[in-house]
C-alpha positions as CSV (number, residue, x, y, z in Angstrom):
1,M,-3.2,-27.0,-27.2
2,T,-4.1,-26.5,-23.7
3,A,-3.7,-29.1,-20.8
4,K,-7.6,-28.8,-20.3
5,A,-8.2,-29.9,-23.9
6,R,-5.5,-32.7,-24.2
7,K,-6.7,-35.4,-26.5
8,K,-5.4,-39.0,-27.0
9,F,-4.3,-39.6,-30.7
10,R,-3.7,-42.8,-32.5
11,S,-0.1,-41.8,-33.4
12,R,2.2,-38.7,-33.7
13,I,1.3,-38.4,-37.3
14,A,-2.3,-38.4,-36.7
15,E,-1.7,-35.6,-33.9
16,A,0.3,-33.5,-36.5
17,A,-2.5,-34.0,-39.0
18,Y,-5.2,-33.0,-36.6
19,E,-3.2,-30.0,-35.3
20,T,-2.8,-28.7,-38.8
21,A,-6.5,-29.3,-39.5
22,S,-7.4,-27.4,-36.3
23,G,-5.5,-24.6,-37.4
24,L,-7.2,-24.4,-40.7
25,N,-10.5,-24.7,-38.9
26,R,-9.7,-21.7,-36.7
27,I,-9.1,-19.5,-39.8
28,G,-12.1,-20.8,-41.6
29,L,-10.5,-23.1,-44.3
30,I,-12.0,-26.3,-42.9
31,D,-15.5,-26.6,-41.7
32,A,-17.0,-28.4,-38.7
33,R,-17.9,-31.5,-40.6
34,T,-14.4,-31.9,-41.8
35,M,-13.2,-31.5,-38.3
36,R,-15.6,-34.3,-37.1
37,E,-14.1,-36.4,-39.8
38,F,-10.5,-35.6,-38.4
39,D,-11.7,-36.5,-34.9
40,A,-13.0,-39.9,-36.1
41,A,-9.8,-40.5,-38.0
42,C,-7.1,-39.2,-35.6
43,L,-8.5,-39.6,-32.1
44,T,-8.8,-42.9,-30.1
45,T,-12.3,-43.9,-30.3
46,I,-14.5,-45.0,-27.4
47,E,-16.1,-48.3,-27.9
48,P,-18.5,-50.1,-25.3
49,L,-16.9,-53.2,-24.0
50,T,-18.4,-56.6,-22.8
51,G,-17.4,-58.1,-19.5
52,K,-15.5,-60.7,-21.5
53,Q,-13.5,-58.1,-23.4
54,I,-12.6,-56.3,-20.1
55,L,-11.4,-59.5,-18.6
56,A,-9.4,-60.4,-21.7
57,L,-7.9,-56.9,-21.7
58,R,-7.0,-56.9,-18.2
59,G,-5.4,-60.1,-18.6
60,R,-3.6,-59.3,-21.8
61,E,-2.7,-55.8,-20.9
62,G,-2.5,-55.8,-17.0
63,V,-5.0,-52.9,-16.7
64,F,-5.8,-53.1,-12.9
65,A,-8.3,-51.3,-10.6
66,R,-5.5,-48.9,-9.2
67,V,-4.6,-47.7,-12.8
68,L,-8.3,-47.0,-13.4
69,N,-8.8,-45.5,-10.0
70,A,-11.5,-47.9,-9.3
71,K,-12.4,-50.4,-6.7
72,P,-11.4,-54.1,-7.4
73,K,-15.1,-54.9,-6.7
74,L,-16.3,-52.5,-9.5
75,V,-13.8,-54.1,-11.9
76,S,-15.1,-57.3,-11.0
77,E,-18.7,-56.2,-11.8
78,W,-17.6,-54.9,-15.1
79,E,-15.9,-58.3,-15.9
80,R,-19.2,-60.1,-15.1
81,S,-21.3,-57.6,-17.0
82,E,-23.2,-56.5,-13.9
83,T,-22.4,-53.0,-14.6
84,K,-20.6,-51.3,-17.4
85,P,-17.7,-48.8,-17.3
86,S,-18.4,-45.2,-18.4
87,G,-16.9,-41.9,-18.6
88,S,-13.1,-41.6,-17.9
89,S,-12.9,-45.4,-17.2
90,L,-14.5,-46.4,-20.5
91,K,-12.0,-44.0,-22.2
92,L,-9.0,-45.4,-20.3
93,F,-10.1,-48.9,-21.4
94,S,-10.4,-47.8,-25.0
95,I,-6.9,-46.3,-24.9
96,A,-5.5,-49.5,-23.4
97,K,-7.2,-51.5,-26.0
98,A,-5.7,-49.4,-28.8
99,H,-2.3,-48.6,-27.5
100,G,-1.6,-51.1,-24.6
101,H,-1.2,-50.6,-20.9
102,A,1.7,-48.4,-21.0
103,A,-0.4,-45.6,-22.6
104,I,-2.5,-45.2,-19.5
105,S,0.0,-46.0,-16.7
């Protein structure tokens, strides 16, 4: 897998299963629908978070603005539900929620 296409997996076993399925997909033995099922089963999912969830995650896991490469004011706005994280910030929160702070730092 190239660095450009790097994915975050739930576990090493999930990564191995996904790599096997990807190979089978490339040679035509697994269809696109089945690969989408593997995506759902193996990859870390991105879920929208409420301000309270972000605050609890930050407190529990120590996810800080510098790790997310965001200004402290923006993180505060997320925690107060004034704005919502999106893109890479939301993905990093999802990874931290699933695997802990060490997975993103």
